[in-house]
N, C-alpha and C positions, 0 to 999 in steps of 0.2 A: 468497676463493670465497665471494661474496656472495649471500644466497638472498632475495628482496624479501618485503614482506610477504604475506600469506596475500590473495588477492580473498577481500572479502568483500560483494558488493554487484551489484545492479544498479547497472554506472556505475559505483558506490562503494560503493553500500551494502545488499545483498543476497545470495541466496545460491540454487545451486542443490540438492535433497535429492535422494536416487538410492538406495531404500533396495534391498538386495540380498535373498535368497532363503534365506539362511542364518541359523536364528537361535540368540542372541536377533537380528530385528532390530533394523540400525543404519542411521543416515546420518553416521556421523561418520567423516570421513577415514580409512580404513585399515584400517576395521572392515565397509564395506557390501561383501559377499563375493555372491560368485554361484558357486554348483557346478552344473556338468551334468555330466552322463556318455553314452558316445558309444553307449552301446543301451538307454537308461533303465532300468539296473539299479542295486541298491544304492538305491533309492528316489529317484535322481536325474532331473529332466528334462533332456531332448537341448535344448530351449530356454527362453527363459526373456525376458519380455515388460519391458524396462524400464518404471516409469511417472515420471519426474522430474516434480518440484514444483518450483516457481520462486518464492522467498518474499524478502518487503522485511526490511526490516532489525530489524523486530518482528516478524517469523516470521509474517506473513500472506500469506497464497499470492496469485499474480499469474495469473490465468488469463484465457489470448488469447480474446478473443474477447465478452468482459463487457464489456455497455454501462454506460461510466463514467457520472455524473448530472451534468449540467452546470446550472450557475443564472443564468448570464448568458455576452456575448460582450462585448468591448469593440471599436470600432474600428479597422479594418486600418492597419496602420501599411508605406509611408507615406503611405497613403491618396490621397486625392484633393487636388492642390495648387491653388489660385489666381493665376492667372496676372496680367500687366498688359501686359507688353510683350514684344514681342523682338531683338534686334538681328541687324544683317545679318550672315551667316556670315563667318569670317576664319580661315583654314586649315584650314575645314571643321568647325568647331565655330560654335555659335551660342547665345550667352546669354541665357536666356527668366530675364524677372524675375517677381517675384511674391512670396506667402507659403507656403516652402519650411518649412514646423514638421520638426524634428528633422535639417536636411540642413547644419549646421555639421560644420567640419571634414572634407568633403565624402564625406560619411556615404551619401551616395548613389551615391559610384560604382561605375560596374557594372552599375547600373539600367536597364533598358529603362522609356523611360513613353512612354505615351500620349499625343499632344496634340491637344487639341481647341478649335474655336469658334471661331480666326482665319480673319480673311475672304481673307486671302491662302492659298490653297490648298498650297502650297509648303512655311508654317511648320505646318503640322498633319501628323501622322503619328507611326510612331512609331521611336522614337532611342535612341540608347545615350546614356548619362551621363558624361562623363568628371572634370566636376566638381559639389561643390555647397556652397552657405553657407545660411545663415537666409531669405535672398533672391533668391537665381537658383539654377537648374538648367542648367551647360553640356552642350549637346547635339549628336552630332553628325550636324548639318543640314546637308552643304554647300549648300544650293537656300537656304535661309532668307534674306529678306527683312526690313529694319527695319520694325516694325508695333508702334503701340498700341492695344491692344485686349482685353477682356476675354476670357480662355483658363484651359484646367485640364489640368493634367498628372495620368496616371494611372500609379502602377507597375504594371507586368504583372505582377511576381511582389512580394506582400507576403504579410506575416504575422497574422492574428490571435489575440489571448489569448482563451482562454475559461473562466471559471470554474467550478469545482464541486468534487466530491472524485472524486477526479484516486488511486485504490487503484494502488500501483506506480510512481507518475509520479515517485519522489524523483531525482535528481540528473539529469535528462534521462534516463533510462532508457528513455525513450516517444521518445527521437528517432528519427525515420527510420521509423516505424510508418504505415503508413495508418489514417483513421477514417473512420468513415460516420456525420456530423453530422444530427442530425434533431430535429425538434420546437419549431423555432423559428419565430415570426413571419414572420419578415422572410424572405424567398426565399433573398437572396443569405448568410444564417446557413448552411446548410443545404447538403452535398455530401456531397463524399469527398474530405480532406486527409493532404496528409502532413506528420507534426510536426515542427518542429521544435527544440521542446522542452518539457520537464514538470517540473513540482514536486507534492507531494502537492493543491496546490491549483488548479493551472493547469494548462491544455495548449495551448502555442503552435503555430498550424497554417498551415501554406500556402494563404490565403485571402483574397486582396488588394481585396475589393469586402465584405469583412463592414461591418456598423454595428452601432453602441452599442445593443445589448439585451437589459431583464430578463427572462429568460423559463428557463421549465424545459425541456433539453433533455436527447440523448442521443448520447454520444459511443462508438463501437462499433469497436474494434478489427477491423481486415480479414485480420491476420496468424493464422496456426493455429500449433500445437504443430510441425505435420507442415515447415512451410516456414521454423521459426524453430529450431529445435533441430536440433544435428547431433550426428551419432555415429561414433566413430570407434576399431576396432579396432585395437590398436597390436599387429604381429605378436613374437613370440617368435625368439631367437635362439639356435643351436645353440650350444657354448663350443667355442673351441680359439684356443691360443696361450697364452692367460695367464687368471687369471683376474680381472684391472682392469678392463679391454675386451673383453667378449664379442662376436664375432664370426661370421663365418659365414654363413649360409642363414637364411635369415627361415622360419617356421614357421607357419600360419593355424592357432592352435590353436581358434579360433573366430571367428565373423563377424558382424557384425550390419547390420543393413536401416536403410536411410533415416525408419523409426519406432520404430527400440531393438530389435527384436526378435534376440536373442542365440543362436545355434546352433552347438552344437557340432562340432568339424570333427576334432581331433587331441589326445591326452591332451598334457595341460601348464599352464603359467598365463601368463593375457595381463592387459590393463588394457584395457579401453575406457572411452572419454572421452566425456561429453555437456555441449554448452555452448553457449551460449546468446550471442546477440550483443551488446555495450555499444560505447559513446562515451565513455570516461570512462575507463579502461582501456588508459596508454600507456606502462606499465613495463612491461622485460622482451622487446624483441622478438630473438626466438631466430633468428629468419632472417640476421638481422646477428650476432647472437654466436654463433651457432654452436653452442653449448651451454646445453643446457634447463634447467640446472641456473645458468647465470646470469641466467635471468629467467623470467616469467610469459609465456605468449603473448600478446599484445597484441588488445586491441578483443573481446576476448570475458568472460564467468566460467565455468567449467567446476567439476567434478566427476568424479571414474573412481571406479571400482568393479572390484574383483577376481574374476577369473574364472579358475577350476580347472574342469577335465575332466579327469575320470575315467573306467574303463574303460566 
């Protein structure tokens, strides 16, 4: 049996801190305990509200909704390319010639481009790219005709790198989150965009029309703790058969709401898990292994609290 290394990060470098209600209060795994009572007797409550904190590797708290401070944005990539000609369609595709920065080795295969500026209407439009080089874009345009003329190719989806103080952004921790960008002078640099990558100093957003600008701005996460954190109460099982593999009917000792409120249901003990989605944790797929001890769940970091329900 192999046990993988402890998950320690947002992506790979952070943790969830979940205090319990038993003194001394601890967030150390195995010591963060919650004790509840069915009746409220013995000084224990019937419910307990979990209040997890998400921290980066340095112990700094990452709060959803916090406005990140930005100082600049680079022009979008792929950006707008200058075209000079198009060849007639062959086998359903047409080769457009121009200055295709970053297009080598079919880098833009699968992108959609909006072509404009040619005098022949059939050469303009939005087409899928099947190949690219530093000087050509091969696009699915069955109606293209040969023409030498100035034109442009604008990627439908592009990304722009915003620079600033990106708290909690290390190791692409913020990838997949939606951000509202505001404060830049260029209108194309503001708006609501999805992050594709992040570091502690950069935030890469799906903005295909950004222009280079040095200016103060903000990026505010549109996510909230409610829709990012997931809570699961694992039910207990009665013991039958043997002591190695408990089996039998599951017993709901406690329930947990979508906002982390634990409620006592029956005497006993269970674990409640709180998790946060990540994008770099790929070890330990328990779905395929069928055994949680063979690996950690993928695509999330998590912590558990031990819940004991007394009379």
